[in-house]
C-alpha positions in Angstrom: 5.0 -9.6 4.5 8.0 -11.9 4.5 10.9 -12.9 2.2 8.7 -14.9 -0.1 7.6 -11.7 -1.9 11.1 -11.9 -3.5 10.9 -15.6 -4.5 10.1 -14.7 -8.1 13.1 -12.3 -8.3 15.4 -14.8 -6.8 14.3 -17.4 -9.4 14.9 -14.9 -12.2 18.3 -13.8 -10.9 19.6 -16.9 -9.2 21.5 -18.4 -12.1 23.7 -15.3 -12.3 23.7 -13.9 -8.7 23.7 -15.2 -5.2 20.4 -14.0 -3.8 19.9 -13.9 0.0 16.3 -13.2 1.0 15.7 -13.1 4.7 12.5 -12.8 6.7 12.8 -9.5 8.5 12.4 -9.4 12.3 8.8 -9.9 13.4 7.9 -11.5 10.1 7.8 -15.1 8.9 10.5 -17.3 10.4 11.9 -14.3 12.2 8.7 -13.5 14.0 10.4 -14.2 17.4 12.8 -11.3 16.9 11.9 -7.9 18.2 10.1 -6.0 15.5 11.5 -2.5 15.1 13.8 -0.7 12.6 17.0 -0.6 14.8 16.8 -4.3 15.6 16.2 -5.1 11.9 19.3 -3.1 10.9 21.2 -5.1 13.5 19.8 -8.4 12.1 20.9 -7.3 8.6 24.4 -6.6 9.9 24.5 -10.1 11.5 23.3 -11.7 8.3 25.9 -9.9 6.2 28.7 -11.0 8.6 27.5 -14.5 8.9 27.1 -15.0 5.2 30.3 -13.1 4.4 28.5 -10.9 2.0 31.3 -8.5 1.1 30.4 -6.5 -1.9 26.7 -7.2 -1.6 24.0 -5.1 -3.3 21.2 -4.2 -0.8 17.7 -4.2 -2.3 15.1 -2.7 0.0 11.4 -2.4 -0.8 9.3 -0.1 1.2 10.2 -0.8 4.9 13.2 -2.7 3.7 14.6 0.6 2.3 14.3 2.2 5.8 16.2 -0.8 7.2 18.9 -0.5 4.5 19.4 3.2 5.3 19.6 2.5 9.0 22.1 -0.2 8.4 24.3 2.0 6.2 24.2 4.9 8.7 25.0 2.8 11.7 27.3 0.1 10.4 29.0 1.8 7.4 29.1 1.3 3.7 32.4 -0.6 3.3 30.8 -4.0 2.8 28.1 -2.9 0.4 28.8 -2.2 -3.3 25.4 -0.8 -4.3 21.9 0.1 -3.0 18.5 -0.3 -4.6 15.5 1.1 -2.9 11.9 0.7 -4.0 9.2 3.3 -3.5 10.1 4.6 -0.1 10.5 7.9 1.8 13.3 8.4 4.4 10.6 9.7 6.8 7.0 8.4 6.4 5.5 10.6 9.1 4.6 14.1 7.8 5.5 17.1 9.9 5.6 20.9 9.5 9.1 20.6 8.0 8.4 17.5 5.9 5.5 16.8 3.5 7.1 13.9 1.5 5.8 11.1 3.8 2.7 9.0 3.3 0.1 10.4 1.0 -3.3 11.3 2.5 -5.2 8.5 0.9 -2.8 5.9 2.2 -2.9 7.4 5.7 -6.6 7.2 5.7 -6.9 3.7 4.3 -4.0 1.9 6.0 -2.1 4.1 8.5 -1.5 2.5 11.8 -3.0 -0.8 10.5 -2.1 -2.9 13.5 -4.0 -0.6 15.8 -7.2 -1.8 14.2 -9.1 -4.7 15.8 -10.0 -6.0 12.4 -6.7 -7.1 11.0 -8.2 -8.7 7.9 -9.8 -5.4 6.9 -6.5 -3.5 7.3 -4.7 -6.3 5.4 -7.0 -5.9 2.5 -6.4 -2.1 2.5 -2.6 -2.6 2.5 -2.9 -5.2 -0.3 -5.0 -2.8 -2.4 -2.4 -0.1 -2.0 0.4 -2.3 -3.2 -0.7 -2.4 -6.8 -1.8 -0.1 -9.5 -3.9 -2.8 -11.2 -3.7 -6.5 -12.1 -1.4 -7.1 -15.1 -0.6 -10.3 -17.1 3.1 -10.3 -15.9 2.2 -9.7 -12.2 3.9 -12.4 -10.0 1.6 -12.0 -7.0 -2.1 -11.3 -6.9 -3.8 -8.9 -4.6 -5.5 -11.9 -2.9 -2.2 -13.6 -2.3 -0.7 -10.4 -0.9 -3.7 -10.1 1.5 -3.2 -13.7 2.6 0.5 -13.2 3.2 -0.2 -10.0 5.3 -2.9 -11.8 7.2 -0.3 -14.6 8.1 1.8 -12.1 10.1 1.2 -11.4 13.8 -0.8 -8.2 14.3 1.0 -7.4 17.6 4.4 -7.6 15.9 3.1 -5.5 13.0 1.9 -2.9 15.5 5.3 -2.7 17.0 7.0 -2.4 13.6 4.6 0.2 12.4 5.2 2.3 15.5 8.9 2.1 14.9 8.5 3.1 11.2 6.5 6.1 12.2 9.3 7.3 14.5 12.1 6.6 12.0 13.8 9.5 10.3 16.7 8.7 7.9 16.8 12.0 6.1 20.3 12.7 7.5 21.5 9.4 6.0 20.8 10.4 2.4 23.6 12.9 1.9 26.1 10.5 3.6 25.6 7.8 1.0 28.5 7.5 -1.4 27.8 4.1 -3.0 25.9 3.6 -6.3 22.2 3.9 -5.7 19.2 3.0 -7.9 15.9 4.6 -6.8 13.1 2.5 -8.2 9.4 3.5 -8.2 6.1 2.7 -9.8 4.7 5.6 -11.8 1.3 4.9 -10.3 2.3 4.6 -6.7 -0.4 5.7 -4.2 1.9 5.6 -1.2 4.5 8.4 -1.5 4.6 11.7 -3.5 6.9 11.9 -6.5 8.6 14.9 -5.0 10.5 12.7 -2.5 12.6 11.2 -5.3 13.7 14.7 -6.4 14.6 15.5 -2.7 16.8 12.4 -2.5 18.4 12.9 -5.9 19.3 16.5 -5.0 21.2 15.2 -1.9 22.8 12.1 -3.5 24.3 13.1 -6.8 25.5 9.5 -7.5 22.0 8.2 -7.4 19.6 7.8 -10.3 15.9 7.1 -10.5 14.1 4.5 -12.6 10.3 4.5 -13.0 8.1 1.5 -13.9 5.2 2.6 -16.1 2.8 -0.2 -15.2 3.5 -0.3 -11.5 2.3 1.2 -8.2 4.1 0.5 -4.9 5.5 -2.9 -6.0 7.3 -3.0 -9.3 9.1 -6.2 -8.4 5.7 -7.9 -8.3 3.9 -5.9 -10.9 6.6 -5.8 -13.6 8.9 -8.7 -12.4 10.7 -9.2 -15.7 11.5 -5.5 -16.1 12.5 -5.2 -12.5 14.9 -8.2 -12.7 16.4 -6.7 -15.9 16.9 -3.4 -14.1 18.6 -5.2 -11.2 20.9 -7.1 -13.6 21.9 -3.9 -15.4 22.6 -2.1 -12.1 24.7 -5.0 -10.8 26.7 -5.0 -14.0 27.4 -1.3 -13.7 28.6 -1.7 -10.1 31.0 -4.6 -10.9 
């Protein structure tokens, strides 16, 4: 996807906060930048420095959370005042010592999506997995999500997916000292609920917040409630 998935949140929050919503490397207007997690963390550092964003709150949804963790582990926490992550695991690939990565259904439906020759079919699978079901307050439809995914370059997405599968930020979690809000949809089909307990056990300053009508994308499925949660979190950080 690209930064436009946060347009609705920026509209809701923009009168009170300065919202900076970039296209991540390999996506949208940044499609010319190498698409992997380390380069994305570097691009985030460059953006924070260029925009002089001292005291910023990082909000990372899904892959964006991996990038936020990589940024904090590589470039430090001094310029960041708070962290919000949305439905993500610090390691999405399961292994003998880690079972809190992608759930089996997700792996079967959309794992390694860019390796498929039929990108539209994979885009549809990804879009379906984003939501629990359509709701009146939902700010993006499944059809719109599919179209946005289809607009990305499959080759870039293949590179980014491969980088995500190799990324392991488990060691970063105990190092975090800044306020942290772990958001999740109660009907997510992407990651197991146990991963939240794993993170909370290692980051005692963190707290978790569930959205009862959401799957993987509470900022799109319950946008008003999500914006309210961000506002309250920001107020608690000030």
